[in-house]
N, CA, C, O and the ligand as a Tripos MOL2 file, in Angstrom:
@<TRIPOS>MOLECULE
protein
  309   307    78     0     0
PROTEIN
NO_CHARGES

@<TRIPOS>ATOM
      1 N           0.8490   -1.1960    0.0000 N.3       1 MET1
      2 CA          0.0000    0.0000    0.0000 C.3       1 MET1
      3 C           0.8880    1.2520    0.0000 C.2       1 MET1
      4 O           1.6650    1.4680    0.9300 O.2       1 MET1
      5 N           0.7690    2.0480   -1.0200 N.am      2 ALA2
      6 CA          1.5960    3.2480   -1.1580 C.3       2 ALA2
      7 C           0.9930    4.4120   -0.3820 C.2       2 ALA2
      8 O          -0.1770    4.7550   -0.5510 O.2       2 ALA2
      9 N           1.8120    5.0050    0.4660 N.am      3 HIS3
     10 CA          1.3670    6.1800    1.2130 C.3       3 HIS3
     11 C           1.7430    7.4510    0.4720 C.2       3 HIS3
     12 O           2.7830    7.5430   -0.1790 O.2       3 HIS3
     13 N           0.8650    8.4120    0.5970 N.am      4 ASN4
     14 CA          1.1440    9.7190    0.0200 C.3       4 ASN4
     15 C           1.5940   10.6490    1.1320 C.2       4 ASN4
     16 O           1.3520   10.3980    2.3120 O.2       4 ASN4
     17 N           2.2450   11.7110    0.7370 N.am      5 LYS5
     18 CA          2.7590   12.6640    1.7180 C.3       5 LYS5
     19 C           2.3670   14.0890    1.3490 C.2       5 LYS5
     20 O           2.3020   14.4490    0.1740 O.2       5 LYS5
     21 N           2.1050   14.8910    2.3800 N.am      6 ALA6
     22 CA          1.8930   16.3230    2.2000 C.3       6 ALA6
     23 C           2.7690   17.0280    3.2220 C.2       6 ALA6
     24 O           3.1180   16.4460    4.2490 O.2       6 ALA6
     25 N           3.1260   18.2760    2.9490 N.am      7 PHE7
     26 CA          4.0510   18.9910    3.8280 C.3       7 PHE7
     27 C           3.4810   20.3430    4.2370 C.2       7 PHE7
     28 O           2.7360   20.9740    3.4880 O.2       7 PHE7
     29 N           3.8470   20.7710    5.4390 N.am      8 LEU8
     30 CA          3.4710   22.0990    5.9060 C.3       8 LEU8
     31 C           4.6620   22.7320    6.6140 C.2       8 LEU8
     32 O           5.2110   22.1770    7.5660 O.2       8 LEU8
     33 N           5.0390   23.8880    6.1310 N.am      9 ASP9
     34 CA          6.1390   24.6640    6.7040 C.3       9 ASP9
     35 C           5.5470   25.5570    7.7980 C.2       9 ASP9
     36 O           4.7070   26.4140    7.5240 O.2       9 ASP9
     37 N           5.9950   25.3470    9.0370 N.am     10 VAL10
     38 CA          5.3900   26.0030   10.1910 C.3      10 VAL10
     39 C           6.4080   26.8620   10.9440 C.2      10 VAL10
     40 O           7.5430   26.4410   11.1640 O.2      10 VAL10
     41 N           5.9970   28.0530   11.3300 N.am     11 ALA11
     42 CA          6.8340   28.9180   12.1610 C.3      11 ALA11
     43 C           6.2210   29.0110   13.5560 C.2      11 ALA11
     44 O           5.0160   29.2160   13.7020 O.2      11 ALA11
     45 N           7.0630   28.8580   14.5790 N.am     12 VAL12
     46 CA          6.6290   28.9960   15.9670 C.3      12 VAL12
     47 C           7.1310   30.3450   16.4860 C.2      12 VAL12
     48 O           8.3120   30.6740   16.3670 O.2      12 VAL12
     49 N           6.2120   31.1100   17.0590 N.am     13 SER13
     50 CA          6.5820   32.4100   17.6150 C.3      13 SER13
     51 C           5.9420   32.5560   18.9900 C.2      13 SER13
     52 O           5.0070   31.8320   19.3320 O.2      13 SER13
     53 N           6.4600   33.5060   19.7750 N.am     14 VAL14
     54 CA          5.9800   33.6970   21.1420 C.3      14 VAL14
     55 C           5.6070   35.1640   21.3390 C.2      14 VAL14
     56 O           6.3880   36.0590   21.0160 O.2      14 VAL14
     57 N           4.4100   35.4040   21.8710 N.am     15 CYS15
     58 CA          3.9710   36.7720   22.1480 C.3      15 CYS15
     59 C           4.9590   37.4120   23.1370 C.2      15 CYS15
     60 O           5.1950   36.8670   24.2160 O.2      15 CYS15
     61 N           5.5410   38.5750   22.7670 N.am     16 PRO16
     62 CA          6.5380   39.2170   23.6330 C.3      16 PRO16
     63 C           5.9290   39.8280   24.8950 C.2      16 PRO16
     64 O           6.6630   40.1830   25.8170 O.2      16 PRO16
     65 N           4.6200   39.9560   24.9520 N.am     17 TYR17
     66 CA          3.9750   40.6010   26.0910 C.3      17 TYR17
     67 C           3.5320   39.6040   27.1620 C.2      17 TYR17
     68 O           3.6660   39.8760   28.3550 O.2      17 TYR17
     69 N           2.9960   38.4320   26.7370 N.am     18 CYS18
     70 CA          2.4790   37.4940   27.7330 C.3      18 CYS18
     71 C           3.0960   36.1010   27.6210 C.2      18 CYS18
     72 O           2.8300   35.2460   28.4660 O.2      18 CYS18
     73 N           3.9230   35.8530   26.5830 N.am     19 GLY19
     74 CA          4.6180   34.5780   26.4650 C.3      19 GLY19
     75 C           3.8150   33.4410   25.8600 C.2      19 GLY19
     76 O           4.2640   32.2960   25.8790 O.2      19 GLY19
     77 N           2.6280   33.7340   25.3190 N.am     20 THR20
     78 CA          1.8390   32.6800   24.6860 C.3      20 THR20
     79 C           2.4840   32.2490   23.3720 C.2      20 THR20
     80 O           2.7420   33.0900   22.5110 O.2      20 THR20
     81 N           2.7510   30.9420   23.2010 N.am     21 PRO21
     82 CA          3.3420   30.4740   21.9490 C.3      21 PRO21
     83 C           2.2780   30.2470   20.8700 C.2      21 PRO21
     84 O           1.1430   29.8660   21.1580 O.2      21 PRO21
     85 N           2.6840   30.4940   19.6120 N.am     22 TYR22
     86 CA          1.7960   30.2710   18.4700 C.3      22 TYR22
     87 C           2.5300   29.5100   17.3850 C.2      22 TYR22
     88 O           3.7330   29.6900   17.1960 O.2      22 TYR22
     89 N           1.8000   28.6510   16.6650 N.am     23 ALA23
     90 CA          2.3340   27.9690   15.4910 C.3      23 ALA23
     91 C           1.4650   28.3570   14.3030 C.2      23 ALA23
     92 O           0.2550   28.1290   14.3060 O.2      23 ALA23
     93 N           2.0920   28.9430   13.2900 N.am     24 ASP24
     94 CA          1.3650   29.3820   12.1040 C.3      24 ASP24
     95 C           2.1190   28.9520   10.8600 C.2      24 ASP24
     96 O           3.3020   28.6160   10.9250 O.2      24 ASP24
     97 N           1.4280   28.9640    9.7260 N.am     25 ALA25
     98 CA          2.0760   28.6530    8.4600 C.3      25 ALA25
     99 C           3.1860   29.6690    8.1990 C.2      25 ALA25
    100 O           2.9930   30.8700    8.3910 O.2      25 ALA25
    101 N           4.3460   29.1830    7.7630 N.am     26 SER26
    102 CA          5.4940   30.0660    7.5590 C.3      26 SER26
    103 C           5.2590   31.1110    6.4870 C.2      26 SER26
    104 O           5.7880   32.2180    6.5860 O.2      26 SER26
    105 N           4.4770   30.7890    5.4620 N.am     27 TRP27
    106 CA          4.2290   31.7980    4.4220 C.3      27 TRP27
    107 C           3.5360   33.0000    5.0360 C.2      27 TRP27
    108 O           3.7650   34.1320    4.6090 O.2      27 TRP27
    109 N           2.6950   32.7710    6.0280 N.am     28 TYR28
    110 CA          1.9650   33.8550    6.6710 C.3      28 TYR28
    111 C           2.8890   34.6820    7.5620 C.2      28 TYR28
    112 O           2.8750   35.9120    7.5270 O.2      28 TYR28
    113 N           3.6970   33.9740    8.3670 N.am     29 VAL29
    114 CA          4.5660   34.6580    9.3320 C.3      29 VAL29
    115 C           5.7430   35.3330    8.6500 C.2      29 VAL29
    116 O           6.0300   36.5000    8.9180 O.2      29 VAL29
    117 N           6.4240   34.6170    7.7730 N.am     30 ILE30
    118 CA          7.7000   35.0860    7.2410 C.3      30 ILE30
    119 C           7.5430   35.8410    5.9170 C.2      30 ILE30
    120 O           8.1430   36.9010    5.7350 O.2      30 ILE30
    121 N           6.7490   35.3060    5.0040 N.am     31 GLU31
    122 CA          6.6380   35.9700    3.7150 C.3      31 GLU31
    123 C           5.6740   37.1450    3.7500 C.2      31 GLU31
    124 O           5.9400   38.1790    3.1390 O.2      31 GLU31
    125 N           4.5730   37.0040    4.4460 N.am     32 LEU32
    126 CA          3.6160   38.1060    4.5740 C.3      32 LEU32
    127 C           4.1240   39.1020    5.6140 C.2      32 LEU32
    128 O           4.0970   40.3120    5.3910 O.2      32 LEU32
    129 N           4.5900   38.5800    6.7580 N.am     33 GLY33
    130 CA          5.1940   39.4260    7.7800 C.3      33 GLY33
    131 C           4.2420   40.4060    8.4470 C.2      33 GLY33
    132 O           4.6760   41.4390    8.9570 O.2      33 GLY33
    133 N           2.9460   40.0940    8.4490 N.am     34 SER34
    134 CA          2.0040   41.0570    9.0230 C.3      34 SER34
    135 C           1.8550   40.8820   10.5310 C.2      34 SER34
    136 O           2.1640   39.8230   11.0790 O.2      34 SER34
    137 N           1.3840   41.9210   11.1850 N.am     35 ASP35
    138 CA          1.1630   41.8910   12.6230 C.3      35 ASP35
    139 C          -0.0290   41.0060   12.9620 C.2      35 ASP35
    140 O          -0.9320   40.8230   12.1460 O.2      35 ASP35
    141 N          -0.0220   40.4600   14.1720 N.am     36 VAL36
    142 CA         -1.1440   39.6620   14.6550 C.3      36 VAL36
    143 C          -1.5850   40.2080   16.0220 C.2      36 VAL36
    144 O          -0.8280   40.8910   16.7120 O.2      36 VAL36
    145 N          -2.8200   39.8880   16.3840 N.am     37 GLU37
    146 CA         -3.3130   40.2570   17.7020 C.3      37 GLU37
    147 C          -3.3110   39.0050   18.5640 C.2      37 GLU37
    148 O          -3.8850   37.9840   18.1870 O.2      37 GLU37
    149 N          -2.6640   39.0870   19.7230 N.am     38 CYS38
    150 CA         -2.5750   37.9470   20.6150 C.3      38 CYS38
    151 C          -3.9630   37.6050   21.1660 C.2      38 CYS38
    152 O          -4.6890   38.4730   21.6500 O.2      38 CYS38
    153 N          -4.3120   36.3120   21.0800 N.am     39 GLY39
    154 CA         -5.6100   35.8740   21.5580 C.3      39 GLY39
    155 C          -5.7140   35.8690   23.0710 C.2      39 GLY39
    156 O          -6.8190   35.8440   23.6130 O.2      39 GLY39
    157 N          -4.5890   35.8930   23.7610 N.am     40 MET40
    158 CA         -4.5880   35.8600   25.2200 C.3      40 MET40
    159 C          -4.5750   37.2570   25.8370 C.2      40 MET40
    160 O          -5.4020   37.5620   26.6970 O.2      40 MET40
    161 N          -3.6430   38.1060   25.4050 N.am     41 CYS41
    162 CA         -3.5010   39.4270   26.0330 C.3      41 CYS41
    163 C          -4.0590   40.5580   25.1780 C.2      41 CYS41
    164 O          -4.1880   41.6860   25.6540 O.2      41 CYS41
    165 N          -4.3980   40.2660   23.9010 N.am     42 GLY42
    166 CA         -5.0410   41.2580   23.0480 C.3      42 GLY42
    167 C          -4.1170   42.3120   22.4610 C.2      42 GLY42
    168 O          -4.5870   43.2330   21.7940 O.2      42 GLY42
    169 N          -2.7990   42.1970   22.6950 N.am     43 ARG43
    170 CA         -1.8770   43.1920   22.1590 C.3      43 ARG43
    171 C          -1.3980   42.7860   20.7730 C.2      43 ARG43
    172 O          -1.4320   41.6080   20.4160 O.2      43 ARG43
    173 N          -0.9550   43.7560   20.0030 N.am     44 THR44
    174 CA         -0.5310   43.5190   18.6250 C.3      44 THR44
    175 C           0.9910   43.4200   18.5620 C.2      44 THR44
    176 O           1.7090   44.2230   19.1570 O.2      44 THR44
    177 N           1.4630   42.4180   17.8280 N.am     45 TRP45
    178 CA          2.9030   42.2210   17.6880 C.3      45 TRP45
    179 C           3.1900   41.5370   16.3640 C.2      45 TRP45
    180 O           2.2730   41.0820   15.6800 O.2      45 TRP45
    181 N           4.4620   41.4640   16.0040 N.am     46 ASN46
    182 CA          4.8440   40.8820   14.7220 C.3      46 ASN46
    183 C           5.5340   39.5370   14.9250 C.2      46 ASN46
    184 O           6.6460   39.4910   15.4500 O.2      46 ASN46
    185 N           4.8860   38.4300   14.5130 N.am     47 PRO47
    186 CA          5.4640   37.0920   14.7420 C.3      47 PRO47
    187 C           6.7710   36.8490   14.0040 C.2      47 PRO47
    188 O           7.5500   35.9810   14.3990 O.2      47 PRO47
    189 N           7.0240   37.6040   12.9350 N.am     48 LYS48
    190 CA          8.3040   37.4400   12.2190 C.3      48 LYS48
    191 C           9.4590   37.9110   13.1060 C.2      48 LYS48
    192 O          10.5370   37.3160   13.1020 O.2      48 LYS48
    193 N           9.2270   38.9760   13.8580 N.am     49 THR49
    194 CA         10.2410   39.5250   14.7540 C.3      49 THR49
    195 C          10.4890   38.6060   15.9430 C.2      49 THR49
    196 O          11.6100   38.5240   16.4450 O.2      49 THR49
    197 N           9.4370   37.9080   16.3980 N.am     50 PHE50
    198 CA          9.5530   37.0690   17.5840 C.3      50 PHE50
    199 C           9.4410   35.5780   17.2510 C.2      50 PHE50
    200 O           8.9320   34.7830   18.0420 O.2      50 PHE50
    201 N           9.9280   35.2240   16.0650 N.am     51 LYS51
    202 CA          9.9560   33.8250   15.6460 C.3      51 LYS51
    203 C          11.0400   33.0840   16.4260 C.2      51 LYS51
    204 O          12.1620   33.5790   16.5380 O.2      51 LYS51
    205 N          10.7220   31.9030   16.9670 N.am     52 VAL52
    206 CA         11.7140   31.1430   17.7130 C.3      52 VAL52
    207 C          12.1280   29.8520   16.9980 C.2      52 VAL52
    208 O          13.2160   29.3310   17.2440 O.2      52 VAL52
    209 N          11.2650   29.3340   16.1150 N.am     53 ASP53
    210 CA         11.6360   28.1010   15.4170 C.3      53 ASP53
    211 C          10.8170   27.9990   14.1310 C.2      53 ASP53
    212 O           9.7690   28.6270   13.9860 O.2      53 ASP53
    213 N          11.3260   27.1900   13.2080 N.am     54 ARG54
    214 CA         10.6110   26.9300   11.9540 C.3      54 ARG54
    215 C          10.8920   25.4880   11.5750 C.2      54 ARG54
    216 O          12.0470   25.0770   11.4690 O.2      54 ARG54
    217 N           9.8190   24.7180   11.3680 N.am     55 ILE55
    218 CA         10.0000   23.3080   11.0300 C.3      55 ILE55
    219 C           9.1060   22.9240    9.8630 C.2      55 ILE55
    220 O           8.1310   23.6030    9.5390 O.2      55 ILE55
    221 N           9.4720   21.8130    9.2450 N.am     56 LEU56
    222 CA          8.6690   21.2520    8.1720 C.3      56 LEU56
    223 C           7.9560   20.0150    8.7140 C.2      56 LEU56
    224 O           8.5990   19.0710    9.1720 O.2      56 LEU56
    225 N           6.6200   20.0270    8.6600 N.am     57 LEU57
    226 CA          5.8370   18.8730    9.0910 C.3      57 LEU57
    227 C           5.4760   18.0270    7.8770 C.2      57 LEU57
    228 O           5.1290   18.5460    6.8160 O.2      57 LEU57
    229 N           5.5660   16.7110    8.0590 N.am     58 GLU58
    230 CA          5.1950   15.7880    7.0000 C.3      58 GLU58
    231 C           3.9210   15.0620    7.4140 C.2      58 GLU58
    232 O           3.8640   14.4510    8.4810 O.2      58 GLU58
    233 N           2.9120   15.1320    6.5720 N.am     59 PHE59
    234 CA          1.6420   14.4460    6.8220 C.3      59 PHE59
    235 C           1.6160   13.1750    5.9830 C.2      59 PHE59
    236 O           1.6920   13.2300    4.7550 O.2      59 PHE59
    237 N           1.5090   12.0250    6.6570 N.am     60 VAL60
    238 CA          1.4080   10.7520    5.9560 C.3      60 VAL60
    239 C          -0.0760   10.4560    5.7370 C.2      60 VAL60
    240 O          -0.8540   10.4040    6.6900 O.2      60 VAL60
    241 N          -0.4610   10.2630    4.4680 N.am     61 LEU61
    242 CA         -1.8710   10.1140    4.0990 C.3      61 LEU61
    243 C          -2.1830    8.7040    3.6230 C.2      61 LEU61
    244 O          -1.3330    8.0150    3.0590 O.2      61 LEU61
    245 N          -3.4210    8.2940    3.8640 N.am     62 ASP62
    246 CA         -3.8480    7.0090    3.2980 C.3      62 ASP62
    247 C          -4.3240    7.2220    1.8550 C.2      62 ASP62
    248 O          -4.2370    8.3350    1.3380 O.2      62 ASP62
    249 N          -4.8160    6.1850    1.2140 N.am     63 ASP63
    250 CA         -5.1940    6.2810   -0.1930 C.3      63 ASP63
    251 C          -6.3540    7.2420   -0.4420 C.2      63 ASP63
    252 O          -6.5520    7.7020   -1.5660 O.2      63 ASP63
    253 N          -7.1190    7.5430    0.6060 N.am     64 ASP64
    254 CA         -8.2300    8.4890    0.4670 C.3      64 ASP64
    255 C          -7.8250    9.9160    0.8320 C.2      64 ASP64
    256 O          -8.6440   10.8310    0.7480 O.2      64 ASP64
    257 N          -6.5690   10.1150    1.2340 N.am     65 GLY65
    258 CA         -6.1140   11.4480    1.5910 C.3      65 GLY65
    259 C          -6.2970   11.7950    3.0480 C.2      65 GLY65
    260 O          -6.0430   12.9320    3.4460 O.2      65 GLY65
    261 N          -6.7340   10.8370    3.8590 N.am     66 ASN66
    262 CA         -6.8760   11.0990    5.2920 C.3      66 ASN66
    263 C          -5.5190   11.0280    5.9790 C.2      66 ASN66
    264 O          -4.6710   10.2160    5.6100 O.2      66 ASN66
    265 N          -5.3170   11.8820    6.9810 N.am     67 VAL67
    266 CA         -4.0290   11.9450    7.6680 C.3      67 VAL67
    267 C          -3.8830   10.7650    8.6310 C.2      67 VAL67
    268 O          -4.7060   10.5770    9.5270 O.2      67 VAL67
    269 N          -2.8410    9.9840    8.4370 N.am     68 LEU68
    270 CA         -2.5490    8.8560    9.3090 C.3      68 LEU68
    271 C          -1.5890    9.2550   10.4160 C.2      68 LEU68
    272 O          -1.6950    8.7780   11.5460 O.2      68 LEU68
    273 N          -0.6520   10.1320   10.0840 N.am     69 GLU69
    274 CA          0.4310   10.4420   10.9970 C.3      69 GLU69
    275 C           1.0510   11.7830   10.6050 C.2      69 GLU69
    276 O           1.0570   12.1630    9.4350 O.2      69 GLU69
    277 N           1.5750   12.4930   11.6140 N.am     70 VAL70
    278 CA          2.3060   13.7330   11.3580 C.3      70 VAL70
    279 C           3.7160   13.5580   11.8940 C.2      70 VAL70
    280 O           3.9030   13.1660   13.0460 O.2      70 VAL70
    281 N           4.6980   13.8440   11.0710 N.am     71 ILE71
    282 CA          6.0980   13.6600   11.4360 C.3      71 ILE71
    283 C           6.8030   15.0090   11.3770 C.2      71 ILE71
    284 O           6.6130   15.7910   10.4460 O.2      71 ILE71
    285 N           7.6210   15.2600   12.3950 N.am     72 LYS72
    286 CA          8.4660   16.4620   12.3790 C.3      72 LYS72
    287 C           9.6350   16.1790   11.4530 C.2      72 LYS72
    288 O          10.5830   15.4830   11.8170 O.2      72 LYS72
    289 N           9.5520   16.7260   10.2600 N.am     73 GLU73
    290 CA         10.4960   16.3730    9.2010 C.3      73 GLU73
    291 C          11.8790   16.9680    9.4260 C.2      73 GLU73
    292 O          12.8620   16.2300    9.4870 O.2      73 GLU73
    293 N          11.9730   18.2930    9.5510 N.am     74 LYS74
    294 CA         13.2790   18.9100    9.7520 C.3      74 LYS74
    295 C          13.1130   20.3780   10.1390 C.2      74 LYS74
    296 O          12.0510   20.9700    9.9470 O.2      74 LYS74
    297 N          14.1710   20.9440   10.6800 N.am     75 HIS75
    298 CA         14.1940   22.3780   10.9660 C.3      75 HIS75
    299 C          14.5270   23.1300    9.6910 C.2      75 HIS75
    300 O          15.3510   22.6840    8.8920 O.2      75 HIS75
    301 N          13.8900   24.2620    9.5070 N.am     76 VAL76
    302 CA         14.1320   25.1020    8.3480 C.3      76 VAL76
    303 C          14.8130   26.3810    8.8240 C.2      76 VAL76
    304 O          14.3630   27.0200    9.7740 O.2      76 VAL76
    305 N          15.8810   26.7380    8.1660 N.am     77 GLU77
    306 CA         16.5970   27.9770    8.5630 C.3      77 GLU77
    307 C          16.0460   29.1690    7.7940 C.2      77 GLU77
    308 O          16.5110   30.2940    7.9820 O.2      77 GLU77
    309 ZN          0.0280   37.9820   24.3700 Zn       78 ZN78
@<TRIPOS>BOND
     1     1     2 1
     2     2     3 1
     3     3     4 2
     4     3     5 am
     5     5     6 1
     6     6     7 1
     7     7     8 2
     8     7     9 am
     9     9    10 1
    10    10    11 1
    11    11    12 2
    12    11    13 am
    13    13    14 1
    14    14    15 1
    15    15    16 2
    16    15    17 am
    17    17    18 1
    18    18    19 1
    19    19    20 2
    20    19    21 am
    21    21    22 1
    22    22    23 1
    23    23    24 2
    24    23    25 am
    25    25    26 1
    26    26    27 1
    27    27    28 2
    28    27    29 am
    29    29    30 1
    30    30    31 1
    31    31    32 2
    32    31    33 am
    33    33    34 1
    34    34    35 1
    35    35    36 2
    36    35    37 am
    37    37    38 1
    38    38    39 1
    39    39    40 2
    40    39    41 am
    41    41    42 1
    42    42    43 1
    43    43    44 2
    44    43    45 am
    45    45    46 1
    46    46    47 1
    47    47    48 2
    48    47    49 am
    49    49    50 1
    50    50    51 1
    51    51    52 2
    52    51    53 am
    53    53    54 1
    54    54    55 1
    55    55    56 2
    56    55    57 am
    57    57    58 1
    58    58    59 1
    59    59    60 2
    60    59    61 am
    61    61    62 1
    62    62    63 1
    63    63    64 2
    64    63    65 am
    65    65    66 1
    66    66    67 1
    67    67    68 2
    68    67    69 am
    69    69    70 1
    70    70    71 1
    71    71    72 2
    72    71    73 am
    73    73    74 1
    74    74    75 1
    75    75    76 2
    76    75    77 am
    77    77    78 1
    78    78    79 1
    79    79    80 2
    80    79    81 am
    81    81    82 1
    82    82    83 1
    83    83    84 2
    84    83    85 am
    85    85    86 1
    86    86    87 1
    87    87    88 2
    88    87    89 am
    89    89    90 1
    90    90    91 1
    91    91    92 2
    92    91    93 am
    93    93    94 1
    94    94    95 1
    95    95    96 2
    96    95    97 am
    97    97    98 1
    98    98    99 1
    99    99   100 2
   100    99   101 am
   101   101   102 1
   102   102   103 1
   103   103   104 2
   104   103   105 am
   105   105   106 1
   106   106   107 1
   107   107   108 2
   108   107   109 am
   109   109   110 1
   110   110   111 1
   111   111   112 2
   112   111   113 am
   113   113   114 1
   114   114   115 1
   115   115   116 2
   116   115   117 am
   117   117   118 1
   118   118   119 1
   119   119   120 2
   120   119   121 am
   121   121   122 1
   122   122   123 1
   123   123   124 2
   124   123   125 am
   125   125   126 1
   126   126   127 1
   127   127   128 2
   128   127   129 am
   129   129   130 1
   130   130   131 1
   131   131   132 2
   132   131   133 am
   133   133   134 1
   134   134   135 1
   135   135   136 2
   136   135   137 am
   137   137   138 1
   138   138   139 1
   139   139   140 2
   140   139   141 am
   141   141   142 1
   142   142   143 1
   143   143   144 2
   144   143   145 am
   145   145   146 1
   146   146   147 1
   147   147   148 2
   148   147   149 am
   149   149   150 1
   150   150   151 1
   151   151   152 2
   152   151   153 am
   153   153   154 1
   154   154   155 1
   155   155   156 2
   156   155   157 am
   157   157   158 1
   158   158   159 1
   159   159   160 2
   160   159   161 am
   161   161   162 1
   162   162   163 1
   163   163   164 2
   164   163   165 am
   165   165   166 1
   166   166   167 1
   167   167   168 2
   168   167   169 am
   169   169   170 1
   170   170   171 1
   171   171   172 2
   172   171   173 am
   173   173   174 1
   174   174   175 1
   175   175   176 2
   176   175   177 am
   177   177   178 1
   178   178   179 1
   179   179   180 2
   180   179   181 am
   181   181   182 1
   182   182   183 1
   183   183   184 2
   184   183   185 am
   185   185   186 1
   186   186   187 1
   187   187   188 2
   188   187   189 am
   189   189   190 1
   190   190   191 1
   191   191   192 2
   192   191   193 am
   193   193   194 1
   194   194   195 1
   195   195   196 2
   196   195   197 am
   197   197   198 1
   198   198   199 1
   199   199   200 2
   200   199   201 am
   201   201   202 1
   202   202   203 1
   203   203   204 2
   204   203   205 am
   205   205   206 1
   206   206   207 1
   207   207   208 2
   208   207   209 am
   209   209   210 1
   210   210   211 1
   211   211   212 2
   212   211   213 am
   213   213   214 1
   214   214   215 1
   215   215   216 2
   216   215   217 am
   217   217   218 1
   218   218   219 1
   219   219   220 2
   220   219   221 am
   221   221   222 1
   222   222   223 1
   223   223   224 2
   224   223   225 am
   225   225   226 1
   226   226   227 1
   227   227   228 2
   228   227   229 am
   229   229   230 1
   230   230   231 1
   231   231   232 2
   232   231   233 am
   233   233   234 1
   234   234   235 1
   235   235   236 2
   236   235   237 am
   237   237   238 1
   238   238   239 1
   239   239   240 2
   240   239   241 am
   241   241   242 1
   242   242   243 1
   243   243   244 2
   244   243   245 am
   245   245   246 1
   246   246   247 1
   247   247   248 2
   248   247   249 am
   249   249   250 1
   250   250   251 1
   251   251   252 2
   252   251   253 am
   253   253   254 1
   254   254   255 1
   255   255   256 2
   256   255   257 am
   257   257   258 1
   258   258   259 1
   259   259   260 2
   260   259   261 am
   261   261   262 1
   262   262   263 1
   263   263   264 2
   264   263   265 am
   265   265   266 1
   266   266   267 1
   267   267   268 2
   268   267   269 am
   269   269   270 1
   270   270   271 1
   271   271   272 2
   272   271   273 am
   273   273   274 1
   274   274   275 1
   275   275   276 2
   276   275   277 am
   277   277   278 1
   278   278   279 1
   279   279   280 2
   280   279   281 am
   281   281   282 1
   282   282   283 1
   283   283   284 2
   284   283   285 am
   285   285   286 1
   286   286   287 1
   287   287   288 2
   288   287   289 am
   289   289   290 1
   290   290   291 1
   291   291   292 2
   292   291   293 am
   293   293   294 1
   294   294   295 1
   295   295   296 2
   296   295   297 am
   297   297   298 1
   298   298   299 1
   299   299   300 2
   300   299   301 am
   301   301   302 1
   302   302   303 1
   303   303   304 2
   304   303   305 am
   305   305   306 1
   306   306   307 1
   307   307   308 2
@<TRIPOS>SUBSTRUCTURE
     1 MET1         2 RESIDUE 1 A MET
     2 ALA2         6 RESIDUE 1 A ALA
     3 HIS3        10 RESIDUE 1 A HIS
     4 ASN4        14 RESIDUE 1 A ASN
     5 LYS5        18 RESIDUE 1 A LYS
     6 ALA6        22 RESIDUE 1 A ALA
     7 PHE7        26 RESIDUE 1 A PHE
     8 LEU8        30 RESIDUE 1 A LEU
     9 ASP9        34 RESIDUE 1 A ASP
    10 VAL10       38 RESIDUE 1 A VAL
    11 ALA11       42 RESIDUE 1 A ALA
    12 VAL12       46 RESIDUE 1 A VAL
    13 SER13       50 RESIDUE 1 A SER
    14 VAL14       54 RESIDUE 1 A VAL
    15 CYS15       58 RESIDUE 1 A CYS
    16 PRO16       62 RESIDUE 1 A PRO
    17 TYR17       66 RESIDUE 1 A TYR
    18 CYS18       70 RESIDUE 1 A CYS
    19 GLY19       74 RESIDUE 1 A GLY
    20 THR20       78 RESIDUE 1 A THR
    21 PRO21       82 RESIDUE 1 A PRO
    22 TYR22       86 RESIDUE 1 A TYR
    23 ALA23       90 RESIDUE 1 A ALA
    24 ASP24       94 RESIDUE 1 A ASP
    25 ALA25       98 RESIDUE 1 A ALA
    26 SER26      102 RESIDUE 1 A SER
    27 TRP27      106 RESIDUE 1 A TRP
    28 TYR28      110 RESIDUE 1 A TYR
    29 VAL29      114 RESIDUE 1 A VAL
    30 ILE30      118 RESIDUE 1 A ILE
    31 GLU31      122 RESIDUE 1 A GLU
    32 LEU32      126 RESIDUE 1 A LEU
    33 GLY33      130 RESIDUE 1 A GLY
    34 SER34      134 RESIDUE 1 A SER
    35 ASP35      138 RESIDUE 1 A ASP
    36 VAL36      142 RESIDUE 1 A VAL
    37 GLU37      146 RESIDUE 1 A GLU
    38 CYS38      150 RESIDUE 1 A CYS
    39 GLY39      154 RESIDUE 1 A GLY
    40 MET40      158 RESIDUE 1 A MET
    41 CYS41      162 RESIDUE 1 A CYS
    42 GLY42      166 RESIDUE 1 A GLY
    43 ARG43      170 RESIDUE 1 A ARG
    44 THR44      174 RESIDUE 1 A THR
    45 TRP45      178 RESIDUE 1 A TRP
    46 ASN46      182 RESIDUE 1 A ASN
    47 PRO47      186 RESIDUE 1 A PRO
    48 LYS48      190 RESIDUE 1 A LYS
    49 THR49      194 RESIDUE 1 A THR
    50 PHE50      198 RESIDUE 1 A PHE
    51 LYS51      202 RESIDUE 1 A LYS
    52 VAL52      206 RESIDUE 1 A VAL
    53 ASP53      210 RESIDUE 1 A ASP
    54 ARG54      214 RESIDUE 1 A ARG
    55 ILE55      218 RESIDUE 1 A ILE
    56 LEU56      222 RESIDUE 1 A LEU
    57 LEU57      226 RESIDUE 1 A LEU
    58 GLU58      230 RESIDUE 1 A GLU
    59 PHE59      234 RESIDUE 1 A PHE
    60 VAL60      238 RESIDUE 1 A VAL
    61 LEU61      242 RESIDUE 1 A LEU
    62 ASP62      246 RESIDUE 1 A ASP
    63 ASP63      250 RESIDUE 1 A ASP
    64 ASP64      254 RESIDUE 1 A ASP
    65 GLY65      258 RESIDUE 1 A GLY
    66 ASN66      262 RESIDUE 1 A ASN
    67 VAL67      266 RESIDUE 1 A VAL
    68 LEU68      270 RESIDUE 1 A LEU
    69 GLU69      274 RESIDUE 1 A GLU
    70 VAL70      278 RESIDUE 1 A VAL
    71 ILE71      282 RESIDUE 1 A ILE
    72 LYS72      286 RESIDUE 1 A LYS
    73 GLU73      290 RESIDUE 1 A GLU
    74 LYS74      294 RESIDUE 1 A LYS
    75 HIS75      298 RESIDUE 1 A HIS
    76 VAL76      302 RESIDUE 1 A VAL
    77 GLU77      306 RESIDUE 1 A GLU
    78 ZN78       309 GROUP 0 **** ****
């Protein structure tokens, strides 16, 4: 049975005001670079400035496209 794979590039950032961590798609955080409003403290900050990690997630799919497993593929610089 052949498994299919899908990938998601994720950036992890931390709110500089209250320390709440967030994981968002890297295209949104790094390429768009727009400000976000923290869901916990309500203050506005830029996740690109406070990015702490970026990883590539691998989604292992069954023949119908359902996700069987998520693997931390690698760190992205
Ligand atoms: Zn916050």
